[in-house]
C-alpha positions in Angstrom: 78.0 86.9 91.7 80.9 86.4 89.3 81.0 82.7 90.1 77.4 82.4 89.2 78.0 84.0 85.8 76.7 87.6 86.5 78.0 90.3 84.2 80.0 92.6 86.6 81.4 94.8 83.9 78.2 95.8 82.0 78.1 99.3 83.4 81.7 100.0 82.6 81.3 98.6 79.0 78.5 101.0 78.4 80.4 104.0 79.7 83.6 103.0 77.8 81.6 102.8 74.6 80.4 106.4 75.1 83.8 107.9 75.7 87.1 108.0 73.7 90.1 106.4 75.4 91.7 108.6 78.0 88.4 110.3 79.0 87.9 111.7 82.4 85.3 109.6 84.3 83.7 110.3 87.7 82.4 107.2 89.4 79.8 108.8 91.7 78.9 106.5 94.5 81.9 104.2 93.6 81.5 101.8 96.5 84.5 99.3 96.4 85.6 100.6 93.0 84.4 97.9 90.7 83.1 100.1 87.9 85.8 102.8 88.1 88.5 100.1 88.2 87.2 98.5 85.0 87.2 101.9 83.3 90.7 102.7 84.5 91.9 99.3 83.2 90.8 100.2 79.7 92.6 103.6 79.7 90.3 106.2 81.3 91.3 108.7 83.9 89.0 107.8 86.9 88.0 109.5 90.1 85.7 107.7 92.4 83.7 109.2 95.3 81.6 107.5 97.9 80.2 108.4 101.3 81.4 105.2 103.0 85.1 105.3 104.1 85.3 101.6 104.5 84.3 101.0 100.8 86.7 103.8 99.7 89.5 102.1 101.6 88.7 98.8 99.9 88.7 100.6 96.5 92.2 102.0 97.3 93.5 98.7 98.4 92.0 96.5 95.6 92.2 99.0 92.7 95.2 101.2 92.8 95.5 103.9 90.1 92.2 105.8 90.2 91.8 108.5 92.8 89.3 107.4 95.4 87.7 109.9 97.7 85.3 109.9 100.7 82.6 112.5 100.0 78.9 113.2 100.1 77.4 113.6 96.6 75.0 116.2 97.8 77.9 118.4 98.7 80.2 117.3 95.9 82.9 120.0 95.3 85.9 118.3 93.7 87.7 121.6 93.3 88.1 121.6 97.1 90.0 118.3 96.5 92.3 120.0 93.9 90.2 118.5 91.0 89.2 121.4 88.9 88.9 119.8 85.5 85.4 118.5 84.6 84.5 115.0 83.4 83.5 113.6 80.1 81.2 111.1 81.7 79.9 110.7 85.2 78.6 107.2 86.0 76.4 106.4 89.0 75.6 102.6 89.0 74.6 100.2 91.7 71.3 101.9 92.7 73.1 104.9 94.2 70.4 107.3 93.4 67.9 105.1 95.3 70.1 105.2 98.4 70.6 109.0 98.3 68.4 110.8 100.9 65.3 111.9 99.1 65.7 115.5 100.2 69.1 115.7 98.5 68.3 114.0 95.2 67.9 117.1 93.1 71.0 118.6 94.7 73.0 115.5 93.9 71.9 115.7 90.2 72.8 119.5 90.2 76.3 118.8 91.6 76.9 116.0 89.1 75.9 118.3 86.2 78.2 121.0 87.7 81.2 118.6 87.3 80.7 117.9 83.6 82.9 119.2 80.8 81.2 120.7 77.8 79.6 117.8 75.9 79.7 115.6 78.9 77.0 113.1 80.0 75.8 111.6 83.3 74.8 108.0 83.3 72.6 106.8 86.1 71.2 103.3 86.7 68.8 102.0 89.4 66.0 99.5 89.9 62.3 100.1 90.7 60.8 99.2 94.0 63.5 101.1 95.9 61.6 104.1 97.0 62.4 106.3 94.0 59.9 106.1 91.2 61.2 106.6 87.7 58.8 109.5 87.0 60.0 111.3 90.1 63.6 110.7 89.1 62.9 112.2 85.6 61.2 115.2 87.3 64.3 115.7 89.4 66.4 115.4 86.3 64.5 118.2 84.7 64.7 120.4 87.9 68.5 119.8 87.9 68.6 121.2 84.3 69.5 117.9 82.8 67.7 116.2 79.9 67.6 112.5 78.9 69.5 111.6 75.7 68.6 108.0 76.1 66.6 105.8 78.4 67.3 102.1 78.6 66.1 99.3 80.8 69.4 97.5 81.2 73.1 98.3 80.9 73.2 96.1 77.8 71.1 98.6 75.8 67.6 97.1 76.0 64.9 99.8 75.4 63.1 101.4 78.4 59.4 100.7 78.4 56.5 101.3 80.9 57.0 97.8 82.2 60.8 98.1 82.8 61.9 97.4 86.3 65.3 99.0 85.8 66.3 102.4 84.4 69.6 103.4 82.8 69.4 107.2 82.0 72.0 108.9 79.8 71.6 112.5 80.6 73.1 115.8 79.3 72.9 119.4 80.5 69.7 121.2 79.2 70.2 124.0 76.7 
């Protein structure tokens, strides 16, 4: 994708713009570590979690520095891994929420909310046509006691509309 000119750092640039240098960032569904590594490279403290041990091993090999963990987002309990401090930003890029088992989506959102510091935000991006309608996602967001601060149709800040085929949701805890 990079050789074809695809922007592989857009997600990281958006998250970086939201958080002061040295912020704590959780890369939820980190895969091989592309987003988390880019954020660590500009000075953020990054923890990445993914269900796939092969991808986590690739992240560890290709991107030393961040802490990469194998884990299920629907059971996310980082205190059990010795990580008790919350995060300023949690990012879930790469259509992660569309890959999560439908029965666990609300629990994943609740678990992410539970790992935020005061004032923290969750940033989730995924495309349409992947079995998770945007309206259903927003209902799950509300059920998880999160509220949208901003809805975009791309990682480069284009506004979300009824015709958007991608959603980037910037969320904060309700209340």
